[in-house]
C-alpha positions in Angstrom: 23.8 0.5 -32.8 24.3 0.6 -29.0 22.6 -1.0 -26.1 21.0 0.6 -23.0 20.5 -1.3 -19.7 17.2 -0.2 -18.1 17.3 -0.7 -14.3 14.9 -0.2 -11.5 15.0 3.5 -10.5 15.0 4.9 -7.0 12.0 3.4 -5.2 12.7 4.5 -1.7 13.6 2.0 1.0 11.7 -0.9 -0.7 13.6 -4.1 -1.6 12.6 -7.4 -3.1 9.5 -6.0 -4.8 7.6 -8.6 -6.9 7.2 -8.2 -10.7 3.5 -8.5 -11.3 3.3 -7.6 -15.0 5.8 -7.7 -17.9 4.7 -5.6 -20.9 7.4 -6.4 -23.4 9.3 -9.3 -25.0 12.5 -9.5 -27.1 11.9 -7.9 -30.5 9.3 -5.4 -29.3 9.9 -1.7 -30.2 9.5 0.8 -27.5 9.7 4.6 -27.0 11.2 6.4 -24.1 8.8 6.4 -21.1 6.9 3.3 -22.4 6.1 1.0 -19.5 8.2 -2.1 -19.4 7.1 -3.9 -16.2 4.9 -3.2 -13.2 6.2 -3.7 -9.7 4.0 -4.1 -6.6 5.1 -3.0 -3.2 3.0 -3.3 -0.1 1.7 0.2 -0.6 1.6 0.8 -4.3 2.0 -0.5 -7.8 4.5 1.3 -10.1 5.6 1.0 -13.7 9.3 1.0 -14.7 9.5 3.1 -17.9 12.0 2.7 -20.7 14.8 5.2 -20.6 15.4 5.1 -24.4 13.7 4.3 -27.7 14.7 1.2 -29.6 14.2 -2.5 -29.8 14.0 -4.8 -26.8 17.0 -7.1 -27.1 16.7 -9.0 -23.8 14.2 -9.2 -20.9 16.0 -9.9 -17.7 13.0 -10.5 -15.4 9.9 -12.7 -15.5 6.6 -12.6 -13.7 7.1 -13.2 -10.0 10.7 -12.2 -9.9 11.7 -9.9 -7.0 13.8 -6.8 -7.8 15.3 -3.8 -5.9 16.7 -0.5 -6.9 19.4 -1.0 -9.6 18.1 -4.5 -10.7 18.4 -4.9 -14.5 15.0 -5.1 -16.2 15.6 -5.1 -19.9 18.3 -4.4 -22.5 17.2 -2.0 -25.2 19.1 -1.8 -28.5 19.1 1.8 -29.8 19.8 3.2 -33.2 17.3 4.7 -35.6 14.1 5.8 -34.0 11.5 3.2 -33.7 9.3 3.1 -36.8 6.1 5.2 -36.5 3.1 3.2 -35.4 5.2 0.3 -34.2 6.1 1.4 -30.8 4.5 -0.1 -27.8 1.8 2.3 -26.4 2.5 3.7 -23.0 0.5 2.0 -20.3 -1.6 4.2 -18.0 0.3 5.3 -14.9 0.0 2.8 -12.1 -2.4 4.0 -9.5 -1.0 4.2 -5.9 -2.5 1.6 -3.7 -2.8 3.4 -0.6 -5.6 6.0 1.4 -6.6 5.6 1.4 -7.6 7.4 2.8 -7.2 7.6 2.7 -7.7 7.9 -1.1 -7.7 9.9 3.4 -8.7 6.7 2.5 -10.9 9.8 2.7 -12.5 12.4 0.6 -13.8 9.9 -1.9 -15.7 8.6 0.7 -14.6 11.5 1.0 -11.5 9.7 0.8 -9.4 10.1 3.6 -8.3 8.8 2.9 -6.6 8.5 3.5 -7.6 7.5 -0.3 -5.5 6.0 -0.5 -4.6 3.3 1.4 -3.7 -0.3 1.1 -6.4 -1.6 -1.0 -6.1 1.0 0.7 -6.2 4.3 0.1 -3.6 5.7 1.9 -3.2 3.9 5.0 -0.1 5.1 6.9 2.2 2.5 8.4 2.6 2.2 12.1 5.7 3.9 13.5 8.2 1.4 14.8 8.1 1.3 18.7 11.4 1.5 20.5 10.9 -2.0 21.7 9.3 -4.4 19.3 6.0 -5.7 20.7 5.1 -9.3 20.6 3.9 -10.5 17.2 0.1 -10.0 17.0 -2.1 -13.0 16.8 -3.6 -13.7 13.3 -6.6 -11.5 12.8 -10.0 -13.1 12.3 -11.3 -13.2 8.8 -13.1 -10.1 7.6 -16.7 -9.4 8.4 -17.3 -12.3 10.7 -15.8 -15.1 8.7 -13.9 -17.9 10.4 -10.7 -17.1 12.3 -7.5 -17.2 10.2 -5.9 -20.6 10.1 -2.2 -19.8 10.5 -0.8 -22.9 8.8 -3.2 -22.7 5.9 -2.5 -19.0 5.6 1.2 -19.7 5.2 0.5 -22.4 2.6 -1.6 -20.2 0.4 -0.1 -19.4 -3.0 0.3 -15.6 -2.8 3.0 -12.9 -2.9 4.2 -11.2 0.3 2.4 -8.0 -0.6 -0.9 -9.9 -1.1 -0.4 -11.6 2.2 0.2 -8.3 4.0 -2.9 -6.9 2.3 -4.9 -9.9 3.4 -3.6 -9.6 7.0 -4.6 -5.9 7.1 -8.2 -6.8 6.1 -8.3 -9.9 8.3 -8.8 -12.2 5.4 -7.9 -15.9 5.6 -6.1 -16.6 2.3 -6.9 -20.3 2.7 -10.5 -19.4 1.9 -9.7 -17.3 -1.2 -9.7 -18.7 -4.7 -6.7 -17.5 -6.8 -7.4 -16.4 -10.4 -3.8 -16.3 -11.6 -1.9 -19.2 -13.1 -1.4 -22.2 -10.8 -4.0 -20.7 -8.4 -1.9 -17.8 -7.3 -4.0 -15.3 -5.3 -4.0 -11.7 -6.5 -5.0 -8.6 -4.6 -8.1 -8.5 -6.8 -9.1 -12.0 -5.5 -8.8 -10.7 -1.9 -11.0 -7.7 -2.7 -13.5 -9.9 -4.4 -13.7 -12.2 -1.4 -14.2 -9.1 0.9 -17.1 -7.9 -1.3 -18.7 -11.4 -1.2 -18.5 -11.4 2.6 -19.8 -7.9 3.0 -22.7 -8.7 0.8 -23.5 -11.9 2.5 -22.3 -14.0 -0.4 -19.4 -15.8 1.3 -19.9 -18.3 4.2 -19.3 -16.9 7.7 -18.3 -19.3 10.4 -18.4 -17.8 13.8 -18.4 -14.2 14.9 -15.2 -12.3 15.9 -15.9 -9.7 18.5 -14.2 -6.9 20.3 -10.8 -5.4 19.4 -9.5 -3.5 16.4 -9.1 -6.7 14.4 -12.5 -8.1 15.3 -15.8 -7.5 13.6 -18.7 -9.8 14.1 -21.1 -11.2 11.5 -23.0 -8.4 9.9 -25.7 -10.5 8.4 -26.1 -8.2 5.5 -28.6 -8.8 2.7 -27.1 -9.9 -0.6 -26.3 -7.0 -3.0 -29.2 -6.5 -5.4 -28.8 -7.7 -9.0 -30.7 -5.6 -11.4 -30.9 -5.6 -15.2 -30.8 -1.8 -15.7 -30.9 -2.1 -19.5 -34.6 -3.1 -19.3 -35.4 0.4 -17.9 -33.5 2.4 -20.5 -30.2 3.0 -22.2 -27.1 2.4 -20.0 -23.4 2.6 -20.3 -20.9 0.3 -18.5 -17.9 2.3 -17.4 -15.1 0.4 -15.5 -13.9 1.9 -12.2 -10.5 3.4 -12.3 -7.7 1.4 -10.7 -7.4 3.8 -7.8 -11.2 3.4 -7.0 -11.0 -0.4 -7.3 -8.0 -0.5 -4.9 -9.5 1.9 -2.4 -12.9 0.5 -2.3 -12.2 -2.4 0.1 -10.2 -0.1 2.3 -13.0 2.4 2.6 -15.6 -0.3 3.3 -13.4 -1.8 6.0 -12.8 1.6 7.6 -16.4 2.5 7.6 -17.6 -0.8 9.0 -14.8 -1.4 11.5 -14.4 2.1 12.9 -17.2 3.7 15.0 -17.2 7.1 13.2 -18.6 10.2 14.8 -18.3 13.6 13.1 -18.1 16.9 15.0 -19.0 20.0 13.0 -17.7 23.5 13.8 -16.8 26.8 12.1 -13.7 29.0 12.2 -13.5 32.7 11.5 -10.8 33.1 8.9 -11.5 36.8 8.0 -8.1 38.0 9.1 -6.3 34.9 7.9 -7.7 35.2 4.4 -6.6 38.8 4.2 -3.1 37.7 5.3 -3.1 34.9 2.7 -3.9 37.3 -0.1 -1.1 39.7 1.0 1.3 36.8 1.3 0.6 35.6 -2.2 1.1 39.1 -3.6 4.5 39.3 -1.9 5.6 35.9 -3.3 4.0 36.2 -6.7 7.4 36.5 -8.5 8.7 33.4 -6.6 5.8 31.4 -8.0 4.6 30.3 -4.6 0.8 30.2 -4.1 -0.4 29.7 -0.5 -3.8 28.1 -0.1 -5.9 28.0 3.0 -5.1 24.3 3.2 -1.4 25.2 3.9 -2.5 27.2 7.0 -4.8 24.3 8.1 -1.9 21.8 7.8 0.4 24.1 9.9 -2.3 24.8 12.5 -3.1 21.1 12.8 0.3 20.5 14.3 -0.4 22.7 17.3 -3.8 21.1 17.7 -2.3 17.6 17.6 0.3 18.6 20.2 -2.4 19.8 22.5 -4.6 16.7 22.0 -2.1 13.8 21.5 -4.8 11.2 21.4 -5.7 12.5 17.9 -2.1 11.9 16.8 -2.3 8.2 17.6 -3.1 4.7 16.3 -4.7 1.7 17.8 -2.5 -1.4 17.7 -3.4 -4.9 18.6 -1.1 -7.2 20.7 -1.8 -10.5 22.5 -2.3 -8.5 25.7 -5.1 -6.4 24.1 -5.4 -3.1 22.2 -3.0 -0.3 22.9 -2.8 3.3 21.9 0.4 4.2 20.0 1.0 8.0 20.6 3.2 9.5 17.8 5.9 12.0 18.4 6.1 13.1 14.8 3.7 15.2 12.6 3.2 13.9 9.1 0.0 15.3 7.6 -1.8 13.8 4.6 -4.0 15.8 2.3 -6.5 14.5 -0.2 -5.5 15.3 -3.8 -8.0 15.1 -6.6 -6.7 13.4 -9.8 -8.4 12.3 -13.1 -8.4 8.7 -11.8 -9.6 9.3 -8.3 -8.4 10.7 -4.9 -5.0 9.9 -3.4 -3.4 11.1 -0.2 0.2 12.4 -0.4 1.9 13.0 2.9 3.9 16.1 4.0 6.5 14.9 6.5 7.7 16.8 9.6 5.3 19.6 9.2 6.3 20.9 12.6 9.7 21.8 11.2 8.3 23.7 8.1 6.8 27.1 7.6 3.7 27.9 5.6 5.6 28.8 2.4 7.5 25.5 2.5 4.3 23.6 3.1 2.6 25.3 0.2 5.5 24.6 -2.2 5.6 20.9 -1.2 1.8 20.6 -1.6 2.1 22.0 -5.1 4.9 19.6 -6.0 3.0 16.5 -4.6 -0.3 17.5 -6.2 1.4 17.7 -9.6 2.9 14.3 -9.1 -0.5 13.0 -8.1 -2.2 14.3 -11.2 0.5 12.8 -13.4 0.3 9.4 -11.7 3.9 9.7 -10.5 3.5 9.5 -6.7 5.8 6.9 -5.3 5.2 4.7 -2.2 7.3 7.0 0.0 5.1 9.9 -1.0 2.0 8.3 0.6 3.5 6.7 3.7 3.9 7.7 7.3 0.8 9.9 7.7 -0.6 10.4 11.2 -3.5 12.8 10.4 -5.3 13.7 7.2 -7.2 16.7 5.8 -9.7 16.5 3.0 -10.5 19.9 1.6 -13.5 20.5 -0.7 -13.4 24.3 -0.1 -12.6 25.0 -3.8 -15.7 23.1 -4.9 -18.5 23.8 -2.5 -20.7 22.3 0.2 -21.3 23.2 3.8 -20.4 19.9 5.6 -19.6 16.2 5.0 -18.4 13.1 6.9 -14.9 12.1 5.8 -14.0 8.5 6.3 -11.1 7.9 8.7 -7.9 6.6 7.0 -6.9 3.6 9.2 -4.7 3.2 11.1 -5.2 6.9 11.8 -8.0 7.8 14.4 -9.3 11.0 12.9 -9.6 13.1 9.8 -10.5 16.7 9.1 -12.9 17.7 6.4 -13.1 21.3 5.2 -15.9 22.9 3.1 -16.4 26.1 1.2 -16.0 29.3 3.3 -18.8 31.9 3.2 -19.4 35.4 4.6 -21.9 35.3 7.4 -23.3 37.9 9.9 -21.6 37.2 13.3 -22.7 38.9 16.6 -19.7 40.6 18.1 -21.5 41.6 21.3 -22.8 44.9 19.9 -23.9 44.2 16.4 -23.8 41.7 13.6 -20.7 42.1 11.5 -19.7 40.2 8.2 -17.1 37.5 8.9 -15.6 34.9 6.6 -16.4 31.5 8.2 -15.1 28.1 7.1 -17.0 24.9 8.0 -14.9 22.1 9.7 -16.0 18.4 9.7 -14.0 16.4 12.2 -14.5 12.6 12.0 -13.0 10.6 14.8 -12.8 7.1 16.1 -15.0 7.0 19.1 -13.0 4.1 20.7 -10.1 6.6 21.1 -11.7 10.0 21.2 -14.8 10.9 23.1 -17.3 13.6 22.1 -16.0 16.2 24.6 -12.5 15.8 23.4 -13.5 16.1 19.7 -15.4 19.3 20.5 -12.4 20.8 22.3 -10.1 19.8 19.4 -12.2 21.6 16.8 -12.8 24.6 19.0 -9.0 24.9 19.6 -8.3 24.4 15.9 -10.8 27.1 15.1 -9.1 29.5 17.5 -5.8 28.9 15.8 -7.3 29.7 12.4 -8.9 32.9 13.8 -5.6 34.1 15.1 -2.5 32.2 13.6 -0.3 33.9 16.2 -1.4 31.3 18.6 0.5 28.7 16.5 3.8 30.2 17.9 2.7 29.6 21.5 
């Protein structure tokens, strides 16, 4: 008999993360990779798996404890393998909470999202300014509810991550009823409150107007309640955890951001021929370059030329400001069995297409296995949602806040294009560019997509 101490693994730069679920107790038998506890950061939930099979001798944490990398979770007594049929079944991988968006927050909604996001499908964090701005005033409650009461907000029984989540949505925690023991407010309680407000079911006192944290009463009709079973056979199927988490973020982004979508096409005839050649040359290395890798690389040049697209709106007591970013981290929507998430490739300006393709493959694999960590989905400044492998001619991707734009890509098709003398067959890819009209005007959006299309037509321009 020997004992193994299971500790919190490398979780990036996060510290003091609350324990929100404990799956085991002393005497339980576990197998390697069985989930022991669930942690919740401000961007994602993650399970800590057992590193060995055996019997749980001691549980060193309890619900609500805060842990960091290296914190002791449980002590497992090893020896003979756990009896068949008695081991604790592995819990489903924790779904990342952010876009949002972006789940790009976006392809599901086409999740940007940014699918991700905080509640969110991936919403990317704001880059730290060189000089810290004054602390923003409390945001008004979501969808026209009463302004946030600062003192009551602080007194609410909720974890730091739930408080951050509520602040991002502009929800006054003093008006949310907690469902956990002792009235503790969970993220699900905040989401439920948002849904009630959006459907007109929660009281709205006063209308917030204007800025990025404002809104105004929507006066929506209540959500219809229908007994579907009386019309025929039905099946109730719970939403995946990712979709539950991203839903509130997508609804917020769609309601709060004035979306406009610019549609365009790019001639990728020569680029596709180059891509095929490139894949043949790198076949033995196991690197497969997709058109998305070229899109990600080309987007850097476009963002440099149009810096307002590589920006975020931030709110200060003096008003709304535009935060222009000097880095180029690009999120891409990844399809998984549980929903869309948005991994982020950092410093794309410093990487070639082959390196981008290899990193995309690695991140997509982690996404499908539910192993994306918080750091894998943070820091994005622009997202791309590609449905080219599936079909369609155009769509409106939802922006992954706090980003101000997202690019949607549909299935390419060969079309007759007039070259000045005759119609010739060219491979054209549809582009759908959704943008925040508060930041980007229509002319700027049209110039952005036209410039991006020119880069895809002749990738040599990326070097200029």
